[in-house]
C-alpha positions in Angstrom: 132.2 -45.4 0.0 134.1 -48.2 1.5 131.2 -50.8 1.7 130.5 -50.5 -2.1 134.1 -51.9 -2.3 133.5 -54.8 -0.1 130.2 -55.3 -2.0 131.7 -55.2 -5.1 134.2 -57.7 -4.0 132.0 -60.2 -2.5 129.3 -60.1 -5.4 131.8 -60.3 -7.4 133.7 -63.6 -5.7 130.5 -65.6 -5.8 129.8 -64.8 -9.7 133.5 -65.4 -10.6 133.5 -68.7 -8.5 130.5 -70.1 -10.4 131.9 -69.5 -13.7 135.1 -70.6 -12.6 133.5 -73.8 -10.9 131.4 -74.2 -14.1 134.2 -74.7 -16.2 136.5 -76.7 -14.3 134.5 -79.4 -13.2 133.6 -79.5 -17.1 137.1 -80.3 -17.8 137.6 -82.4 -14.6 134.7 -84.7 -15.8 135.4 -84.6 -19.5 139.0 -84.3 -19.9 140.7 -85.7 -16.4 138.9 -88.1 -16.1 138.8 -89.8 -20.0 142.5 -89.8 -19.7 142.5 -91.4 -16.4 144.3 -89.0 -14.9 144.2 -89.4 -11.1 144.8 -86.0 -9.6 142.6 -84.1 -7.1 140.1 -81.6 -8.3 141.2 -79.0 -5.7 145.1 -79.5 -7.0 144.0 -78.8 -10.5 141.6 -76.2 -9.8 144.2 -73.8 -7.5 147.5 -74.8 -9.9 145.8 -73.5 -12.6 144.4 -70.2 -11.2 145.7 -66.7 -12.0 144.8 -65.2 -8.3 145.5 -61.5 -9.3 143.3 -62.1 -12.7 140.9 -63.5 -10.1 140.5 -60.8 -7.9 140.1 -57.9 -10.1 137.5 -60.3 -11.9 135.7 -60.1 -8.9 136.1 -56.3 -8.6 134.5 -55.9 -11.8 132.5 -58.3 -11.9 130.8 -57.3 -8.8 130.7 -53.3 -9.6 129.5 -54.0 -12.7 126.6 -55.8 -11.5 125.7 -53.6 -8.4 126.7 -50.0 -9.6 127.1 -49.5 -13.1 124.2 -47.6 -14.9 124.3 -50.7 -17.5 124.0 -53.5 -15.0 121.3 -54.7 -16.8 122.8 -55.0 -19.6 126.1 -56.9 -18.0 123.6 -59.0 -15.8 122.3 -60.3 -19.8 126.1 -60.9 -20.6 126.3 -62.7 -17.4 123.7 -64.9 -18.3 124.7 -66.0 -21.3 128.6 -66.7 -19.8 126.8 -69.1 -17.4 126.0 -71.1 -20.5 129.1 -70.9 -22.3 130.9 -72.1 -18.8 128.8 -74.4 -18.1 128.7 -76.1 -21.7 132.3 -77.7 -20.3 130.0 -80.5 -19.0 128.7 -81.1 -22.4 131.1 -83.7 -23.2 133.3 -82.6 -26.6 133.0 -78.9 -25.4 134.7 -80.1 -22.4 137.3 -82.5 -23.7 138.5 -79.9 -26.5 138.8 -77.2 -23.7 140.7 -79.6 -21.6 143.0 -80.4 -24.8 143.4 -77.0 -25.9 144.7 -76.0 -22.2 146.6 -78.9 -20.8 147.6 -81.1 -23.9 151.0 -81.0 -25.5 151.1 -82.9 -28.7 154.3 -85.0 -30.2 156.4 -84.5 -27.3 159.7 -87.1 -27.2 160.4 -88.2 -23.5 163.5 -89.6 -21.9 162.8 -92.2 -19.0 166.4 -93.5 -17.7 167.7 -94.9 -21.3 164.6 -95.3 -23.4 163.2 -92.9 -25.4 159.3 -92.6 -26.4 157.0 -90.4 -27.7 153.3 -88.9 -26.5 151.1 -86.6 -25.3 151.9 -84.4 -22.2 148.1 -84.6 -20.7 148.8 -82.5 -17.5 151.9 -81.8 -15.9 150.9 -82.0 -12.2 153.1 -81.0 -9.0 154.7 -84.2 -8.6 153.7 -86.1 -11.7 154.0 -85.9 -15.9 150.6 -87.6 -17.3 151.6 -89.1 -20.7 149.3 -90.4 -23.6 151.4 -93.1 -25.4 149.9 -93.6 -28.4 152.2 -97.1 -29.0 150.6 -98.2 -25.9 146.9 -96.8 -26.0 147.3 -95.7 -22.5 147.8 -92.9 -20.0 151.2 -93.6 -18.1 151.8 -91.1 -15.3 155.5 -90.5 -14.2 157.4 -88.6 -11.4 158.7 -85.1 -12.3 161.9 -85.9 -11.4 162.8 -88.7 -13.6 161.2 -87.6 -16.7 163.1 -85.6 -19.2 161.2 -83.9 -22.2 163.0 -83.1 -25.1 161.9 -80.7 -28.1 
């Protein structure tokens, strides 16, 4: 029984990590690089994970792959899911996923005595990346200096 739990977990880690990696590499290539967001991939990856859900998913995926009587059906579903996760590598799909997950449109910001409008592209650990439509470029501001109103 214990070996089934360990096997399920470790196979699940491999299968779920592949999906997770494909999804985030597509977002990094097509959203973060497009908007010139200079966060490291590892920081983006770690900061945007729900580790409780990840661990639970590893057990479920591993068990369904190895020990379920429906493992052949699940394997087919998993292969389709690989293609869906890999679709984020296609530029319009990856940008859409990134925008739907990270972008907050039409926000008002206060930086010192200056007030301006823009879209939040990404709020990182230390910096907030904002797209200014009036300047047509991405700006990087420290989290402790910029105030977001709205």
